[in-house]
N, CA and C of each residue as an Amber inpcrd file, in Angstrom:
protein
   657
   0.9220000  -1.3380000   0.2360000   0.1100000  -0.0470000   0.3110000
   0.9670000   1.4080000  -0.4010000   1.0720000   2.1420000  -1.2430000
   1.5930000   3.0450000  -0.9030000   1.1490000   4.3230000  -1.8050000
  -0.1240000   4.0560000  -2.0960000  -0.4090000   5.2150000  -3.0750000
  -2.3900000   5.5690000  -2.7670000  -2.8980000   6.3130000  -2.4810000
  -4.7870000   6.4210000  -2.5120000  -5.1480000   5.3930000  -3.1860000
  -4.7210000   4.9710000  -4.5500000  -4.9660000   4.1700000  -5.6610000
  -5.4470000   2.8140000  -5.1040000  -4.4250000   2.2610000  -3.9120000
  -4.2250000   0.7860000  -3.7270000  -5.3880000   0.3370000  -3.3010000
  -5.5760000  -0.6580000  -3.7680000  -7.0660000  -1.1190000  -2.6180000
  -7.0600000  -1.3270000  -1.1700000  -5.9740000  -1.8720000  -0.9130000
  -5.8350000  -2.1210000   0.8830000  -6.2530000  -0.6280000   1.1660000
  -5.4900000   0.7180000   0.6860000  -5.9950000   1.7030000   1.1110000
  -7.3850000   1.9810000   0.8790000  -8.3100000   1.9420000  -0.0380000
  -9.4600000   2.3980000   0.2010000 -10.4140000   1.6420000   0.6340000
  -9.6770000  -0.2270000   1.2520000 -10.6610000  -0.5950000   1.3880000
 -10.4690000   0.0180000   3.0960000  -9.2680000   0.0620000   3.7980000
  -9.1610000   0.4190000   4.8340000 -10.1750000   1.9640000   5.4810000
 -10.1160000   2.7420000   4.3330000 -10.5480000   4.3530000   4.0320000
 -12.0280000   3.7930000   4.4620000 -12.5620000   2.6230000   4.0210000
 -14.2330000   2.5930000   3.8050000 -14.4370000   2.2310000   5.4350000
 -13.2670000   0.9300000   6.0630000 -14.1500000   0.7760000   7.3440000
 -13.6260000   1.7930000   8.1210000 -12.5900000   2.8640000   8.1570000
 -12.7210000   3.9940000   9.2840000 -14.1870000   5.0870000   8.6560000
 -14.4840000   5.0580000   7.5250000 -15.8520000   5.8390000   7.3680000
 -16.8910000   4.9580000   8.0850000 -16.9530000   3.6800000   8.2860000
 -18.3910000   3.1140000   8.9160000 -18.9100000   2.7540000   7.5210000
 -18.2850000   2.3940000   6.2240000 -18.9280000   1.9430000   5.5320000
 -19.0420000   0.5530000   5.0790000 -18.0100000  -0.2460000   5.9150000
 -18.0990000  -1.5030000   6.0580000 -17.3140000  -2.1410000   7.1370000
 -17.2850000  -3.1970000   7.1570000 -17.0150000  -4.0050000   8.5140000
 -15.5470000  -5.0910000   8.1510000 -15.1500000  -5.4740000   8.9770000
 -13.9300000  -6.5210000   8.7290000 -14.6480000  -7.6740000   8.6000000
 -14.3150000  -8.5890000   8.1060000 -15.0520000 -10.3700000   7.8650000
 -13.9320000 -10.8710000   8.4570000 -14.4880000 -11.8960000   8.6530000
 -13.6250000 -12.9630000   9.2650000 -12.4990000 -13.7790000   8.2440000
 -11.5840000 -14.4050000   8.1940000 -10.6940000 -14.2170000   9.8010000
  -9.6750000 -12.9280000  10.0430000 -10.0030000 -11.9370000   8.9150000
  -9.3450000 -10.9020000   9.1760000  -9.8060000  -9.9590000  10.4020000
 -10.9670000  -9.8680000  10.6720000 -11.4800000  -9.7220000  11.8170000
 -10.6540000  -9.9000000  13.2080000 -10.4040000 -11.3730000  13.2110000
 -10.0990000 -11.8880000  14.6240000  -8.1630000 -11.6440000  14.6770000
  -7.6920000 -11.4270000  13.1160000  -6.5240000 -11.5440000  13.3000000
  -6.0750000 -10.0750000  13.7600000  -6.8470000  -8.7660000  13.4970000
  -6.7640000  -7.5420000  13.4920000  -7.1500000  -7.5180000  14.9200000
  -7.4400000  -8.2010000  16.0550000  -7.8250000  -8.2290000  17.4490000
  -6.4000000  -8.8190000  17.8300000  -6.2100000  -9.8220000  17.3540000
  -5.5260000 -10.5590000  17.7490000  -4.0430000  -9.5390000  17.6890000
  -3.4790000  -9.3060000  16.7230000  -2.3980000  -8.8660000  16.3780000
  -1.9960000  -7.3170000  17.3990000  -3.2660000  -6.6880000  17.3420000
  -3.3610000  -5.4750000  18.4080000  -3.1020000  -6.3460000  20.3210000
  -3.6540000  -6.8320000  20.2300000  -3.6410000  -7.2420000  21.7270000
  -2.5050000  -7.9530000  22.1300000  -1.7190000  -8.7210000  20.8130000
  -0.0570000  -9.1350000  21.2070000   0.6280000  -7.9300000  20.9950000
   0.5890000  -7.0690000  20.1170000   1.9020000  -6.3330000  20.0170000
   1.2580000  -4.8080000  20.3640000   0.3760000  -4.6810000  21.2830000
  -0.3430000  -3.4240000  21.7530000  -0.6230000  -2.3940000  20.7710000
  -1.1550000  -3.0740000  19.6740000  -0.7660000  -1.7350000  18.4470000
  -2.0040000  -2.0570000  17.6340000  -2.3050000  -0.5600000  17.0230000
  -3.7500000  -0.2280000  16.4550000  -3.5520000  -0.9200000  15.0200000
  -4.7330000  -1.7390000  15.1900000  -4.3760000  -2.5300000  13.9000000
  -5.7010000  -2.0810000  12.5580000  -5.5960000  -1.5630000  12.0910000
  -7.0030000  -0.6260000  10.8250000  -7.6340000  -1.6770000  10.2580000
  -6.6710000  -2.3250000   9.4430000  -7.1990000  -3.7060000   8.7540000
  -6.4110000  -4.8320000   8.2600000  -6.3040000  -5.7840000   8.0550000
  -5.9720000  -7.0750000   7.7650000  -6.5550000  -7.3910000   6.3210000
  -5.3210000  -7.3980000   5.2310000  -5.5150000  -7.7520000   4.3180000
  -5.4350000  -8.8410000   3.6000000  -6.4090000  -9.7840000   3.1450000
  -5.7440000 -10.8530000   2.4050000  -6.0300000 -10.8930000   0.7390000
  -4.7870000 -11.2410000  -0.0150000  -4.7470000 -10.9590000  -1.3170000
  -3.9880000 -12.1340000  -2.0410000  -3.7270000 -12.0620000  -3.3560000
  -3.0420000 -12.9330000  -3.8810000  -2.2870000 -11.6430000  -5.3680000
  -1.2940000 -11.8650000  -5.2240000  -0.7610000 -10.5260000  -6.0330000
   0.4490000 -11.3380000  -7.0000000   1.0870000 -10.7950000  -7.9770000
   1.7380000 -11.0110000  -8.4330000   1.6370000 -11.8360000  -9.9200000
   1.7650000 -12.0240000 -11.0350000   1.4310000 -13.3690000 -11.9210000
   1.5700000 -14.8160000 -11.5100000   1.6890000 -14.9250000 -10.7140000
   1.7320000 -16.3490000  -9.7040000   0.6650000 -16.8230000  -8.7690000
   0.1450000 -15.3050000  -8.4420000  -0.9780000 -14.8560000  -7.4520000
  -0.2310000 -15.5720000  -6.2140000   0.9020000 -15.2200000  -5.6040000
   1.2460000 -15.6490000  -4.1490000   0.4300000 -15.5030000  -2.9330000
  -0.2210000 -15.8190000  -2.2100000  -1.1820000 -15.3760000  -1.1300000
  -0.3990000 -14.2410000  -0.4550000  -1.1020000 -13.6420000  -0.1850000
   0.0840000 -12.0320000   0.7920000  -1.4200000 -11.5720000   2.0720000
  -1.0830000 -11.6080000   2.8110000  -1.3550000 -10.7470000   4.3930000
  -0.9070000  -9.2820000   4.4310000  -1.7290000  -8.2530000   4.5630000
  -1.0260000  -7.0920000   4.7550000  -1.9650000  -6.4470000   5.9650000
  -0.9510000  -6.3440000   6.7900000  -1.4530000  -5.5130000   8.0230000
  -1.2380000  -4.0070000   7.6530000  -2.5940000  -3.3770000   8.3950000
  -2.2570000  -2.2250000   8.0030000  -2.5020000  -1.3280000   9.2330000
  -1.6080000  -0.8880000   9.5990000  -1.0140000   0.1160000  10.8560000
  -1.4050000   1.7140000  10.5240000  -1.3940000   2.4320000  12.0870000
  -1.9950000   3.9670000  11.8730000  -0.4480000   4.5300000  11.0530000
   0.3820000   4.2690000  11.6410000   1.6530000   5.6790000  11.1670000
   2.9300000   4.6350000  10.8740000   4.2060000   5.3590000  10.3300000
   5.2930000   4.5600000  10.1530000   6.3200000   4.2010000  11.4280000
   5.7160000   5.2700000  12.5430000   6.3540000   4.4130000  13.9280000
   5.1130000   3.3010000  14.1700000   3.9840000   3.0630000  13.5370000
   3.5640000   1.5390000  14.0510000   4.2680000   0.5080000  13.3360000
   4.3890000   1.0400000  12.1040000   5.4470000  -0.3210000  11.1040000
   6.5700000  -0.6530000  11.9000000   7.1850000   0.2740000  12.1780000
   8.6560000  -0.1260000  12.7750000   8.8150000  -0.8050000  13.9230000
   7.7640000  -1.0010000  14.5680000   7.6440000  -1.9400000  15.9210000
   7.6050000  -3.5020000  15.5520000   7.1890000  -3.3530000  14.1410000
   7.4840000  -5.3440000  13.2380000   8.7060000  -5.2870000  12.4000000
   9.4950000  -4.2470000  12.4230000  10.8340000  -4.3960000  11.4000000
  11.9760000  -4.3910000  12.8270000  13.2210000  -5.3480000  12.0110000
  14.2760000  -5.1010000  12.6830000  15.3360000  -4.4780000  12.1390000
  15.1880000  -3.4570000  11.4370000  15.9700000  -2.2220000  10.6790000
  15.0220000  -1.9150000   9.6070000  15.5260000  -0.7870000   8.7150000
  15.1520000   0.1880000   7.8870000  14.9340000  -0.9290000   6.7900000
  13.4630000  -1.0240000   6.3100000  12.7440000  -1.8800000   5.0860000
  13.4610000  -3.0920000   5.3600000  13.1290000  -3.9930000   6.6700000
  13.4370000  -5.4460000   6.9310000  12.5010000  -5.8380000   8.5710000
  11.3330000  -6.5960000   7.8870000  10.6220000  -6.8460000   9.1280000
  10.9750000  -8.3080000   9.8930000  10.4750000  -8.1040000  10.7290000
  10.9260000  -9.1200000  11.9180000  10.2830000 -10.4330000  11.3920000
  11.1720000 -11.1930000  11.1640000  10.7760000 -12.2150000  10.9290000
   9.8180000 -13.0580000  11.7810000  10.5720000 -13.1920000  12.7120000
   9.5470000 -13.6610000  13.8330000   8.1280000 -13.6190000  14.0490000
   7.8020000 -12.0830000  13.9220000   6.4460000 -11.7280000  13.6360000
   5.8060000 -12.2870000  13.0150000   6.5040000 -11.6040000  11.6080000
   5.8110000 -12.8750000  10.2660000   5.4950000 -13.9660000  10.2280000
   6.3470000 -14.8910000  11.1110000   5.8410000 -15.9160000  11.4010000
   4.8710000 -16.6100000  12.4190000   4.5890000 -15.4270000  13.2040000
   3.3400000 -15.7580000  14.1120000   2.2780000 -15.0790000  13.5940000
   2.2950000 -14.2350000  12.9300000   0.8890000 -13.8160000  12.0220000
   0.7890000 -14.4690000  11.3340000   1.4180000 -15.2040000  10.4680000
   1.2390000 -16.0190000   9.5520000   0.3760000 -17.4540000   9.9960000
   0.9850000 -17.7510000  11.1250000   0.7470000 -19.2520000  11.8620000
  -0.7110000 -18.8000000  12.5020000  -0.8880000 -17.9680000  13.0530000
  -1.9480000 -17.5580000  13.8510000  -3.9870000 -17.5060000  12.4790000
  -3.0240000 -17.0340000  11.4670000  -3.5140000 -16.7170000   9.9690000
  -4.2910000 -18.4020000   9.6750000  -3.4480000 -19.1990000   9.8980000
  -3.8720000 -20.7690000   9.5440000  -4.5840000 -21.6070000  10.2750000
  -4.3620000 -21.1230000  11.9790000  -5.4710000 -21.4630000  12.6950000
  -6.2770000 -21.4700000  12.6690000  -6.7330000 -19.7980000  12.3700000
  -7.8220000 -19.3740000  12.4440000  -8.6470000 -19.8950000  10.9830000
  -7.9520000 -20.0830000   9.9710000  -8.9210000 -20.7820000   8.5240000
  -9.1080000 -21.8360000   8.9420000  -8.7280000 -22.7660000   9.7870000
  -8.8710000 -24.3740000   9.3280000  -9.7850000 -24.8100000   9.4710000
 -11.1030000 -24.3660000  10.0060000 -12.2960000 -24.3120000   9.6330000
 -13.0070000 -23.8380000   8.3760000 -12.1410000 -22.9390000   7.7770000
 -13.1410000 -22.8490000   6.5750000 -12.9980000 -24.0220000   5.2390000
 -14.1280000 -23.5760000   4.9750000 -13.8120000 -24.6030000   3.3770000
 -12.8640000 -24.6830000   2.9050000 -12.4840000 -25.5430000   2.0710000
 -11.0070000 -25.4550000   1.5270000 -11.6180000 -24.8100000   0.1980000
 -10.4710000 -24.1410000  -0.2330000 -10.4940000 -23.3250000  -1.2930000
 -10.4740000 -21.8650000  -0.9390000 -11.3530000 -21.4420000   0.0270000
 -11.6330000 -20.1030000   0.0820000 -10.3870000 -19.0820000   0.1350000
  -8.9520000 -19.8000000   0.6100000  -7.8320000 -19.2040000   0.9480000
  -6.3830000 -20.0680000   0.4380000  -5.5510000 -19.5120000  -0.0790000
  -4.5590000 -20.2950000  -0.4870000  -3.4500000 -19.6490000   0.3760000
  -2.8060000 -20.6780000   0.8290000  -1.8190000 -20.1030000   1.5230000
  -0.3390000 -20.4980000   1.8600000  -0.8890000 -21.6290000   0.7980000
   0.6350000 -21.8740000  -0.0980000   1.9460000 -20.7510000  -0.1830000
   2.8440000 -20.5440000   0.6300000   4.0960000 -19.3690000   0.4130000
   3.5030000 -17.9960000   0.7580000   2.2670000 -18.1990000   1.8340000
   2.0480000 -17.1590000   2.2850000   3.1010000 -16.0450000   2.8590000
   2.9460000 -15.2150000   2.7640000   3.6450000 -13.5840000   3.4760000
   3.4830000 -12.8740000   4.1080000   3.5240000 -12.2700000   5.0510000
   3.0970000 -11.4660000   5.6370000   3.7370000  -9.8550000   5.1700000
   3.1880000  -8.8220000   5.5060000   3.9890000  -7.4060000   4.9500000
   3.0570000  -6.6700000   6.2080000   3.9200000  -5.2020000   6.4160000
   2.8440000  -4.1990000   6.8790000   3.0080000  -2.5080000   6.5350000
   2.0410000  -1.7660000   6.6280000   1.9830000  -0.7750000   5.6290000
   1.5800000   0.2030000   6.7200000   1.4560000   1.3740000   6.6030000
   0.8270000   2.5830000   7.2080000  -0.0840000   3.3470000   6.4910000
  -1.3990000   3.7880000   7.3980000  -2.3330000   4.2990000   6.4850000
  -1.9670000   5.7560000   6.6560000  -2.0240000   6.7860000   7.6070000
  -1.6350000   7.5800000   7.7000000  -1.2010000   8.2900000   6.7100000
  -0.1090000   8.4710000   6.6020000   0.9230000   8.7710000   5.5220000
  -0.0060000   9.4220000   4.1010000  -0.0670000   7.8730000   4.0260000
  -1.2390000   8.1120000   2.6990000  -2.2760000   8.7270000   2.5810000
  -2.6770000   9.1060000   3.6130000  -4.4250000   9.8610000   4.3120000
  -3.8730000  11.1790000   3.4870000  -2.7300000  11.4080000   4.1910000
  -1.7870000  12.9450000   4.1540000  -2.0130000  12.9540000   2.7530000
  -1.3360000  12.2980000   1.9710000  -1.0910000  12.5180000   0.7890000
  -2.0090000  12.7640000  -0.1090000  -3.2910000  12.3130000   0.3390000
  -4.4210000  12.1310000  -0.3260000  -5.0630000  13.2850000  -0.6210000
  -5.3080000  13.7600000   0.5560000  -5.4010000  15.1410000   1.4210000
  -4.9740000  16.2190000   1.0380000  -3.4850000  16.2350000   0.4750000
  -2.8120000  16.9650000  -0.7030000  -3.1800000  16.8880000  -1.6890000
  -3.5610000  15.6400000  -2.6000000  -3.7610000  15.5350000  -3.6840000
  -5.0030000  16.0450000  -4.3100000  -5.9640000  16.8160000  -3.3820000
  -7.0220000  17.2050000  -3.5080000  -6.8400000  19.0770000  -4.3930000
  -5.8680000  19.4980000  -3.8090000  -5.3210000  20.8580000  -4.1050000
  -5.2630000  20.6130000  -5.2950000  -5.7440000  22.0340000  -6.4760000
  -5.4800000  21.9730000  -7.9030000  -4.5020000  22.8760000  -7.6980000
  -3.8680000  22.6460000  -9.4060000  -2.8980000  23.9750000  -9.6050000
  -3.2850000  25.3470000  -9.5630000  -5.0970000  25.7200000  -9.5940000
  -4.8020000  26.7770000  -9.1570000  -4.9030000  27.5240000  -7.7550000
  -4.8400000  26.3600000  -7.1250000  -5.0170000  26.1650000  -5.2970000
  -3.6790000  26.8440000  -5.1960000  -2.4330000  26.2340000  -5.9180000
  -1.0710000  26.5320000  -5.5700000  -0.7630000  27.9950000  -6.0800000
  -1.7950000  28.2310000  -7.8680000  -0.9070000  29.8420000  -8.1460000
  -1.6180000  30.7640000  -8.0450000  -2.6130000  30.6890000  -6.6100000
  -3.1230000  31.3730000  -5.8490000  -2.6800000  31.4510000  -5.0210000
  -1.8690000  30.5220000  -3.7480000  -1.0720000  30.7630000  -3.1110000
   0.0260000  31.5950000  -3.3560000   0.9450000  31.2160000  -4.1960000
   1.8680000  32.1520000  -4.5040000   1.5560000  33.2950000  -4.9210000
   0.3470000  33.6910000  -5.4790000   0.0650000  34.9510000  -5.8280000
  -0.5200000  35.6480000  -4.3580000  -0.7440000  35.1250000  -3.2840000
  -1.1870000  35.8120000  -2.1530000   0.1910000  36.1320000  -1.2990000
   1.1070000  35.5910000  -1.0550000   1.9590000  35.3270000  -0.5510000
   3.3260000  36.2110000  -1.3280000   2.9990000  36.8140000  -2.6570000
   3.6090000  37.9850000  -3.0350000   5.0000000  38.0120000  -3.0320000
   5.8670000  36.8700000  -3.3170000   7.2960000  36.7790000  -2.9420000
   7.7290000  36.7310000  -4.3200000   8.7600000  37.9520000  -4.8490000
   9.0030000  37.7520000  -6.1530000  10.2060000  36.7390000  -6.1210000
  10.7210000  36.7290000  -5.0670000  11.8380000  35.3480000  -5.2500000
  11.5130000  34.2960000  -4.8470000  10.0210000  33.7270000  -5.2180000
   9.9550000  32.1900000  -4.8260000   9.4480000  31.7640000  -6.1170000
  10.0820000  30.9790000  -6.9170000   9.7540000  30.5430000  -8.6320000
   9.1440000  29.3150000  -8.3470000   8.7560000  28.0890000  -7.6550000
   7.4730000  27.5420000  -7.4820000   7.4010000  27.0140000  -6.2230000
   6.0210000  26.1550000  -6.2740000   5.6950000  25.3120000  -5.1770000
   5.4150000  23.7480000  -5.9350000   6.3510000  22.7660000  -5.8200000
   6.1820000  21.7190000  -6.3760000   5.8260000  20.5840000  -5.2260000
   5.1340000  19.6360000  -5.5680000   4.9270000  18.9490000  -4.6560000
   4.6240000  17.0500000  -5.1690000   5.0920000  16.3090000  -4.1490000
   5.3180000  14.9370000  -4.4500000   4.8570000  14.5140000  -2.9350000
   4.3010000  13.5450000  -3.4830000   3.6790000  11.9230000  -2.4850000
   3.4810000  12.7290000  -1.3030000   2.8110000  13.9270000  -0.9290000
   1.8750000  14.5920000   0.1440000   2.7610000  15.7810000   0.7550000
   4.2480000  15.7550000   0.1370000   5.3060000  16.7800000   0.6820000
   5.1050000  18.2440000  -0.4810000   4.8630000  19.5940000   0.2810000
   5.2870000  20.4240000  -0.4020000   6.6470000  21.1740000  -0.4940000
   7.6150000  21.3080000  -1.6190000   8.8980000  22.0300000  -1.5640000
   8.6300000  23.0460000  -2.0580000   9.1930000  24.4680000  -1.7130000
   8.5540000  25.8210000  -1.9230000  10.2250000  26.1400000  -2.3890000
   9.7960000  26.2920000  -3.8060000  11.3920000  26.6290000  -4.8360000
  12.0140000  28.2890000  -4.6710000  12.8430000  28.4150000  -4.3000000
  13.0080000  29.7750000  -4.6260000  14.0730000  30.0820000  -5.8730000
  14.4860000  31.3050000  -6.4630000  15.6030000  30.9890000  -7.5080000
  17.0760000  30.4090000  -7.1730000  17.5280000  31.3460000  -5.7430000
  18.7170000  30.6590000  -5.4640000  19.3380000  30.2930000  -4.5170000
  20.1600000  30.1440000  -4.5850000  20.9100000  29.1130000  -2.5870000
  20.6340000  30.7360000  -1.8230000  21.1840000  31.5570000  -1.8430000
  21.0790000  32.4590000  -0.8060000  20.1180000  32.8890000  -0.5250000
  18.8150000  33.0190000  -1.2190000  17.7810000  33.1040000  -0.9530000
  16.8100000  32.5830000  -0.2350000  17.2060000  31.3490000  -0.1890000
  16.7720000  29.9440000   0.8050000  17.6860000  29.9820000   1.9640000
  18.9400000  30.3990000   1.9560000  19.5400000  30.1480000   3.4050000
  18.8230000  31.8510000   3.7360000  18.8260000  32.8570000   3.5100000
  18.3330000  34.0200000   4.0470000  16.6100000  34.1400000   4.6420000
  15.8180000  33.3570000   4.0710000  14.7370000  32.9580000   3.9880000
  14.3660000  31.9690000   5.2460000  15.7740000  31.1310000   5.3600000
  15.2120000  30.2720000   6.6960000  15.6260000  31.1100000   7.5680000
  16.5640000  31.7590000   7.7930000  16.9820000  32.3510000   9.0360000
  15.9160000  33.5180000   9.6370000  15.3220000  34.1980000   8.4320000
  14.0610000  34.9680000   9.2280000  13.1520000  34.3180000   9.2420000
  12.9560000  32.8700000   9.6050000  11.6250000  31.8930000   9.9350000
  10.8040000  31.7710000   8.7720000  10.7810000  32.2800000   7.7480000
   9.8230000  32.1460000   7.0880000   9.5520000  30.3200000   6.4920000
   9.9590000  29.4720000   6.8780000   9.7720000  28.2170000   6.7370000
   8.6310000  27.9120000   7.3840000   8.3260000  28.5280000   8.3480000
   6.9220000  28.2490000   9.6610000   6.1050000  28.8570000   9.4890000
   5.8900000  30.3410000   8.6940000   4.7210000  31.2070000   8.2230000
   4.4430000  30.2920000   6.7560000   5.0990000  29.8860000   5.8300000
   4.7060000  29.1340000   4.9500000   3.8050000  27.6000000   4.8260000
   4.7130000  27.0030000   5.8380000   3.9820000  25.7580000   6.5590000
   2.3510000  26.2670000   6.7300000   2.6510000  27.4170000   7.5110000
   1.1270000  27.8140000   8.0540000   0.2090000  27.7320000   7.1820000
   0.6860000  28.3980000   6.1110000  -0.0320000  29.2520000   4.9110000
  -0.8950000  27.5370000   4.0170000   0.2390000  26.9620000   4.0520000
  -0.0040000  25.4440000   3.4420000  -0.7700000  24.8130000   3.7900000
  -0.3960000  24.6950000   5.0580000  -1.5480000  23.6820000   5.4950000
  -2.8880000  24.0680000   5.7480000  -3.1140000  25.2160000   5.9800000
  -4.5840000  25.6770000   6.2610000  -5.3840000  25.2900000   4.4910000
  -4.5690000  25.2350000   3.5330000  -5.0880000  24.5250000   2.3770000
  -5.2500000  23.5540000   1.9860000  -4.6110000  22.4370000   2.9240000
  -4.8740000  21.3460000   3.2930000  -5.7810000  20.7170000   4.0410000
  -5.8440000  21.3320000   5.6670000  -6.7690000  20.8870000   6.5270000
  -7.9440000  20.7380000   6.0090000  -9.0200000  21.5500000   5.1300000
 -10.1430000  21.2490000   4.8930000 -10.3450000  19.6640000   4.6530000
  -9.2890000  19.0220000   3.8710000  -9.1700000  17.7350000   3.0480000
  -8.9410000  16.4070000   4.1120000  -8.5840000  16.9600000   5.3600000
  -7.8470000  16.0010000   6.5960000  -8.9970000  15.0460000   7.0390000
  -9.6360000  14.2500000   5.8910000 -10.5940000  13.6330000   6.7590000
 -10.4530000  12.9610000   7.7550000  -9.1980000  12.1590000   8.5330000
  -9.0980000  11.7620000   9.3830000  -8.3630000  12.2510000  10.3720000
  -8.0810000  13.0450000  10.6680000  -7.5950000  14.2700000  11.5890000
  -6.0830000  14.3080000  11.6800000  -5.2870000  13.6310000  10.6890000
  -3.9480000  13.1810000  10.5930000  -2.9010000  14.1380000  10.5900000
  -3.3440000  15.8180000   9.8730000  -2.3780000  17.0090000  10.2590000
  -2.7690000  17.7080000  11.6360000  -1.5660000  18.1780000  11.5900000
  -1.5660000  19.1010000  12.3830000  -0.5080000  20.2170000  12.2340000
  -1.3190000  21.8410000  12.8720000  -0.3650000  22.8720000  12.7480000
   0.9140000  22.4700000  13.4370000   1.5600000  22.2310000  14.2560000
   2.1200000  22.0450000  14.9300000   3.6630000  21.2270000  14.3300000
   2.6790000  20.6120000  13.8210000   3.8620000  19.2610000  13.2870000
   4.2310000  19.5430000  11.8290000   3.2260000  20.0880000  11.1330000
   3.0260000  20.4320000   9.8700000   4.7850000  21.1350000   9.1990000
   5.1880000  20.2400000   8.1810000   6.6470000  21.1360000   7.5950000
   6.4040000  21.0810000   5.9770000   6.7380000  21.9120000   5.8270000
   7.5850000  21.9680000   4.3050000   8.8260000  22.1430000   3.7100000
   9.3900000  22.0270000   2.7150000  10.5980000  22.3000000   2.5820000
  10.9920000  23.5020000   2.1690000  12.2980000  24.0460000   1.6070000
  12.6530000  24.8250000   0.9950000  13.8360000  24.3350000   0.3250000
  14.0100000  24.8890000  -1.0260000  15.0380000  24.4240000  -2.1160000
  15.1730000  25.3730000  -3.2040000  16.1030000  25.5010000  -4.4140000
  15.9980000  26.7500000  -5.0720000  16.0260000  26.3900000  -6.2030000
  15.8070000  27.0010000  -7.1980000  15.4200000  26.5840000  -8.7280000
  17.3440000  26.2800000  -9.4530000  18.3350000  27.0210000  -8.7020000
  19.8630000  26.7530000  -9.0740000  19.8810000  25.5720000  -8.4400000
  19.7920000  24.9580000  -7.3460000  20.5190000  23.8440000  -7.1470000
  19.3630000  22.4890000  -7.9160000  17.9860000  22.6650000  -8.0230000
  17.5950000  21.8890000  -9.1230000  18.2900000  22.1610000 -10.4910000
  18.2990000  23.0570000 -10.8260000  19.1020000  23.4260000 -12.3660000
  20.4830000  22.1090000 -12.2240000  21.3840000  22.5360000 -11.4660000
  22.7140000  22.2240000 -11.1360000  22.5770000  20.7030000 -10.9520000
  22.2270000  20.3720000 -10.0490000  22.2230000  18.6590000  -9.0190000
  21.0690000  17.9130000 -10.3000000  20.1720000  18.5730000 -10.3790000
  19.2500000  17.3350000 -11.0250000  19.1080000  17.8230000 -12.7250000
  19.4850000  18.4090000 -12.7030000  19.6130000  19.0410000 -14.2980000
  17.9920000  19.1250000 -15.2110000  17.4250000  20.1590000 -14.3550000
  16.2330000  20.7010000 -14.3010000  15.1270000  19.5410000 -14.6800000
  15.4620000  18.6260000 -13.9280000  14.1940000  17.1680000 -14.1690000
  13.9000000  16.8170000 -13.0420000  12.1230000  16.7940000 -12.8320000
  12.0690000  16.4780000 -11.7160000  12.2100000  15.3090000 -11.1450000
  12.2080000  14.0290000 -12.9660000  12.1240000  12.4250000 -12.4780000
  13.2120000  12.6360000 -11.5000000  14.6090000  12.7540000 -11.7480000
  15.7440000  13.2890000 -10.9530000  15.9600000  13.3940000  -9.3450000
  14.9250000  14.7600000  -9.1730000  15.0280000  15.5490000  -8.1960000
  14.0190000  14.2340000  -7.2690000  13.2110000  14.0600000  -7.4740000
  12.4460000  12.6420000  -7.0020000  12.9060000  11.4970000  -6.6380000
  13.6810000  11.0710000  -7.2970000  14.2300000   9.6970000  -7.4030000
  14.9090000   8.7590000  -6.3430000
């Protein structure tokens, strides 16, 4: 689950909106994982993925910090917890009619809902919204505002301008302005004014280090 278009995200969103309910055995899995590891599990999704339809169990947690509790390092899941969850799932489906769940090579992954919800809130902003914000700010040293994965970067023309405006605290002011644009779309209350951040960068840096390419910049 890495974008708002992913099925696991859409299914979890329906659950939080109260428009669907988690069915057996995923409801029991969610309750068990929450109890054993004292974590808020929002959803458990069983699906078959890839060209060979390998069975997968996706445990949807709230934020990155929750996912890290099931890891032993960056991008490395704790195999003991994965195995424990897979074993529990096999026990729960023991009485389910054959063929309902394929479990050969079943693997378990973990994902965070909140970062994608924040990205979806940001995605509601239009090019017109951003253009109007630039007009309201009225800073001739601002080149553009660019967004990627729910994060906004304010680009000045030069590195000197970036350094100067950081010193006078303009990052916080611009972060607040941007926050108030996004907040109306924050359906699940994951955005906080005190914690909201934007980035400062420059066209000078963009041109020199990334050949004026957004592909290279966000790669």
